[in-house]
C-alpha positions, -999 to +999 in steps of 0.1 A: +062+670+746+057+663+710+038+628+713+013+642+740+008+673+711+005+647+684-024+627+705-042+658+714-065+654+682-089+682+695-059+705+695-047+695+660-061+723+637-036+747+662-007+737+643-021+719+608-042+749+592-057+720+568-080+711+598-105+725+602-119+707+634-114+674+652-139+659+675-136+625+702-165+606+696-161+581+725-154+586+761-121+588+783-086+592+772-070+580+740-066+548+737-068+520+712-104+524+699-111+557+705-129+571+673-127+607+663-145+627+634-122+652+614-134+682+591-107+689+565-097+712+538-088+695+505-061+703+475-086+733+468-091+756+499-132+759+493-136+717+491-138+700+524-143+667+536-152+650+569-144+614+579-142+596+609-112+576+623-101+552+648-067+547+667-055+510+663-023+514+680-012+533+713+023+531+727+031+565+745+054+582+737+066+562+707+039+550+687+001+560+672-017+542+647-052+550+631-072+541+603-104+549+585-126+531+565-147+560+550-165+558+515-134+581+507-113+589+534-097+552+535-063+552+550-043+536+577-015+555+587+009+561+619+031+584+635+066+569+653+086+594+677+122+584+684+141+609+712+171+621+692+200+642+699+184+676+692+146+670+696+120+644+686+123+627+652+085+615+638+084+590+614+053+592+590+036+568+573+004+569+555-016+541+531-043+550+511-072+526+503-098+525+477-108+553+454-083+575+471-055+548+462-051+567+425-044+600+441-019+589+459+012+609+446-009+642+449-019+634+485+016+626+493+033+657+480+003+680+499+007+657+529+044+666+527+044+702+523+010+704+552+037+682+580+067+705+569+049+735+582+030+720+610+064+710+625+072+742+625+043+757+642+040+726+665+077+734+676+073+773+679+043+763+702+058+733+724+091+758+728+069+783+743 
């Protein structure tokens, strides 16, 4: 259930409030090479950024990685999922590149806070 929720990118705004919109740019089901466009709030709520990203690795139900080579949003990252006794453990990796790299500390702090909140919301949605 968790992997399916994380790979329905168009539904990410339902449990990740910092994401305003995600639109799939390629046809067909999600797979390596699928491309998306995301609009996201930045550190200050009135600042928004839009960027495109691509699925680099798609290995259900264990691993999903994405990357973006845009002018500001240059990153690579992924989620590794493992079933544990009381649910699913999700390990998140993010690597910022280019001009975003100096902001890594701030970005990681914000990402951790956002992910903890998103995990609670996603868990509640999946348990309904």
